[in-house]
N, C-alpha and C positions, 0 to 999 in steps of 0.2 A: 686812593685805590680804583682804578675803573669800574663804574657798576656791571652786572652781569646785563643790563639791557645796552649801557656802552659798548659792552664788546661785541655782544651780537651784531649792532650797528656796523662797527666796524668789520667784522666777518664779511657780514652780508654786502657791506662796500666792496671789498677788496676782492670778492667770489665774482661779483658783478662785472669788476675792471676786468678782470682776469678773462671772464668770458669774454667780454669786448672788444677785449686788444689781440686775441687773439685766435679766433674762431672764425667763421662763417656765423654769422647769426641768422641774416635776414637770407632767405633765398627768393624772395616775393616780398615786394611793399604791401604793408599792411594799413596803407593809407588812400581812402577814395580819390582818385585824381579828379572825378567832376568835379568835386566840391572845390579844388583850389585852381581849377580852369575859372570856373563859372566866379571867383572871387578876383581872379589877376585878369582876366581876359587879354591872354599873352598875345601882344604882336610883334613887329619885326623890331621894334625899335627897344625892345625890353630885355635887358638881362638879369635873370635869374637865380639868384644863389639857392642851392638847395641841398638838405644834407642826404648824403647818398642813398642809404638803404640798400634797396636791392638792384637800384638803380632803372626801375621799372619807370618812374613817375617823372623822371630827368627826360625820357626818351619821351613822356606822353606830352610833356609842355613844348618841346619843339617841333612833334607833330601838332600840335593847337596853335603853333606860329611864334612862338618865342624868338628873338633875335638869337640870344645864344643862353646856354645853361651851363652854368660851373657847379659840380656837383661834387662835394667834400665832405670826407666822414675821416674821422681819425684812426679806423678799422683800415687799414690797409686792403683786407681780404676783400670787403664789399665794394671799393674802388675796382678791385681785380675780377669781380664777377661783373661789374659794366661795361669794362674793357675787353670783356672776353663778348660780349652782347655787341658793342660795338664792332669787333673783327667779324664777327658773325654775319651782321648787318651789311658789312661792305662785302665780304666776301662769298657770302653762299646764296644760294636759291631758297626763297620763300620755304621750303617742302623740308629741306635738310636742317633750317634754322627752327622750324614749328616742330622738328620730331626733336630738338636739343630743347629749348626753353619753353615748348607747347606741353608735349609729350614729357619731357623732363628724362630722356633716354634717346639713344640712338645706335642701331647696331652697329653705326659707321662711324660711330664716334673719333675712334682710334684712328680709322684713315684719314677724316675730315679734319681730325685737331692736327696729326703728324704733316699730312700735305699742304693744308690751307691756312688755317687758323694761327698757327703758334709764330708767323711769320709776320703779320700786325700787331702782336704783342711785345712791349718790352721785355725785357730779357729778365726782370725778376719776377714779371707775372709769368712768362712762359715758364718757367720753371715751377712756378707755383701750379699750374695747370697740366703739367707732362706727370708730377707726382699723385695728381687726383682723378686718374681716369675713370674709376668708381662712379664717379658721382653722375657722369652721363652713358656711362657706357649700358649702363642696365646689367650689368654683371654681379652687383652685391643683391644682399640678400634685399636690401631697402633699393629697389630696382629704380625709382625716380629720384631724378634732383631733388625733388620737393619733400622728399623724406631723408636730407640729407642737410647739414648745417645744425646747430642747435635748435631752433624753430621745428626743421624738418624732422629732428631726431622726436621732438615731442610730439608731432602728428602722427608719426608712424608707430608710435604707442598707442596712440588713440586708436588709430584703424586697426591695430591687431585686437586690440579690446573692443570694436567693433565687430570684426570677423568672429571672434568668437561666440556673439551671440546669435544662435540661429535668427536666420532670415534678417536680421538686421542690417546687412548689406543690401538688401533688396529695395528695404524700406525707404534708406537714406536716397538710393539710386531713382525712387520713383519720385521723392521730396523733390530733389534737383532737376527731374524732367516734368515738375508738374505745369501744368498749363493755365493755373490761375489760382491765387491767394485763398480762395475758397478749397481746391483739393491740396494745397500746402497743409492747411489748419486741419481739413479731416484728416490726413496721413497722420500730421503729426500729434495730435491729441488720441484717434484711435490706437497707436502703438505707442503711446507712451515714449515719443521719443526723447524726451528732457530726463526722465527718468532713467532709461536705459544708456544714454550717453554719460549723464553725471553719476555714476555712480559714488559710493564710499570710498573706494580706492582711488578714481579720478579727482573726486572733492580732496582727499587728503593729498594727491601730487599738487594739486591747485593751491595749495596752502602754505607750500614750502618756499622760500625763497629763493633755493636753487633752483626749483622748476621752472620759477617765475624769471631768474634770470636768465634761463636759456631761451625764454620765449622775449628776450628785451626788455623785461619789468622790472626796473628797479624797486628797490624797499621802499622808497620816498614814494613812489605812486602807489606800491602796496597801502602804507599808513595813510593816503588820502582818500582812499576808499574804504578801508578799513573803521576810520575815524568818520566818514563823512554819508557812509551808505548803510541803509540796514542791513545786518547779515553781512557786512563786510566785500571782501572782494570774490569771493568763491558766488556769493548769492548775487552781486554786480554777473560776474559770466553768466552765471543762469538766467539770470531776465534777459540779458542781451541775447542768448541763444535762442529764447523763446520768441523776442521780438525779430529775428534776423528769420527766421522759419515760419513765423505768421504774420508778418505785417510787412515784410517785402519782397517783392517778386525773387526766386532762385534763379530764373533764366538768363538773367547776366550779371549775377553773381559770382564772380570769380574767384574772388578772395576766397571765400569758403567752398565751392568747390574744390580750388586744387589741394587744399589740405584734407578735404573728406576722401578724396579720390585721388590723389599723389597729381594729377596731371590737369590741362585743361582741353577744352573743346576749341575748336576754329569759331565756332559760334559765342562761346562765353570765354574771354580770355582778356588781359592788357590790350590796348590800342597798337602798341607796339608789336604785338604777334597777329593782328588781323594784316589781312593781304594789302589793305589800302594803307593802315598805317607803316606797314614793312615797306610798301613802296615809296610813299612818301620820305622815311628813311634814308632808305638807298638812296633814292634821289638826289639827295645830298644833305638834306637837315639832319643828317647824322655827326655831320661835320661841325656842327652847331653845339656839341657838347663836349666840355670836358672834365677831368676828374683830377682831384687834388688830395691829397692825404696829410690831412691838419685837421686843426680844430677851425671852427667860425672864425673866431678871432685871429689863429695864425694866419689864415690866408686872407683875411683882410688886410691885416697890417701888412703882408709880405707886397700884396700887388697892386694895393694901392687903386684897386679896381672901382669904377661908379655901380651901382644895382638899383633895378626897380622895383625887383621883386625878391622878397626874401622866404622863402619857404621853412621853417623851423624845426618842423615836425613837433616831437614832446618831450627833445631835450633837456628843455629845461625845468622841467620837473625834477629829474636827477640831478642837474648842476648845480641848483638853487641849494639843494640838502645837502652836499656834500663839497660845493666850491661855491659859496656865492660871491666871492670877489673877482673868483673868475667870471662869473655870469655877467657882472658888473663891467667889467673889460671888456665882453664881447659888446654889450650894449654900446659904450662907449665906439667900439669898431663900426658898428652896424651904423649908428648917427652919422658917424664920419663918411661912410661909404655911400649912403644911400642919397638917389637921384632926390630933388625937389618932388613931395608929394608921393614918397616910396610905401609900396604896402607889403606888410608885415603877414602873415601865414604862420600859427603854430596850434596843436593840441594838447589836449593835457588830461590825463588821467582823472583828476579834480574838477571841479564845478565852478570855482572860484580862481582868479588868477589876482588875488591882493597882492602878493608877494613879489610880483615883477612890477605893480605899481608902484610900489616902495621902495622898490631896489635903487639904489643911488647908482646913478651913471659917473662912474669913476673920473675924476678930475676936471666936475663941470659943475658941482653944486646942486643939481638938479636930482630928479629919479626919474625913472622910465616912464611911468604915467603922464608926467608932464608934456612928453614928446609924443604922446600916442592920440590919434583920434580913432575912437572905439566903432566899428560898424556893429552892434550890437544885435541889430535886426535881421539883417545878412547874414549874419554868425549863425542868430536860431535859427534862419530857416533853411541854410545849407546842413548844417549840423542835423538837422530832422531828414533830411535826404540820404542821407551817409549809411552806403552797403555794408560796413562794416561792423557798427554799432558798438565798441570795444575802447571807443575814447568817451570821455567825461563832456569835454567839450570843446569845440571849433571855435577859434578864435582870428578875426579879421580885424584889422587895425593900418590907419597910414601915419606916415610920418610927415606932418605939415610941414612948407615953405618957412625958412627962416629958424 
């Protein structure tokens, strides 16, 4: 008879799969592309494979000069979001594009979508967005697109919590607009921001597997932090929040701004939303991005293409705990598709990747670790510059020739 722990594990995995296969989970990328670009140094000869998420970083890579980016995601809704962005870049003026994806809403959404955007979308994606006009029109209670999707819903709940506290909204606005780290620290400490943001209610929410699944955090990642970080995942989040507000300039930290306000500003936004980035994309770089609804392994097996860069986000944390055989197959496909000297990047909730190094590569008699040349000093240095601070570690490794 299965144990209670085993049943909870199965229920958690089932909930996570349900959330990630049938919902918009990520409305913005939660990985700092500055780290990726510094590690990859993408050029015109580079073919990059990246897990789509919200597509922001796939666009960043071609702005930075990558020759082609294949964005792959098992969730078709994530690819539908990137396809909508690609359509908007091709068809819209910057001001309309920024309203939709910068402010998260446009009073002209119905007109823009019906008269322009839909005609550049595949039929299935066209139907999807036609039935979800409230996400961008600003007509629902959650007025910004960045308060929709499962991660956005949690951000909206946190914002409702903020708005119910007298003067807290003004405190956060001053924090986000602070001119220096000293000013940030002063505001953060004087107004007890950590205590007012992470209340017992929010702490309870963050301790639930259902909430974490909405944020894209599987039980396997929670377990890594609960077992290896003093105080577990809630303490980890509290400590990272303090770091973000006291150790990193918030003036260009668009990751936290968008979830604390529901929108970006022209001076604090992803590269694809800047005028210069938008123009690079509109001038032809946008056509160097393609989307694929598949697993990483499925894409590599289907197209037999060669890649010089692989950006694997943090999905191996979950795959290792739920389907290690599938992860073994994936690495066999990666090694087969990798150009000589290809570079791989990934993130993890944990601080060690021992499980990956000992993972057998299907049909080879070797382990993944035997095929990787790690750049540990580079990984550590880049991780220290991360503006998001929600990952335990960042990894850079090459696949040497032969």
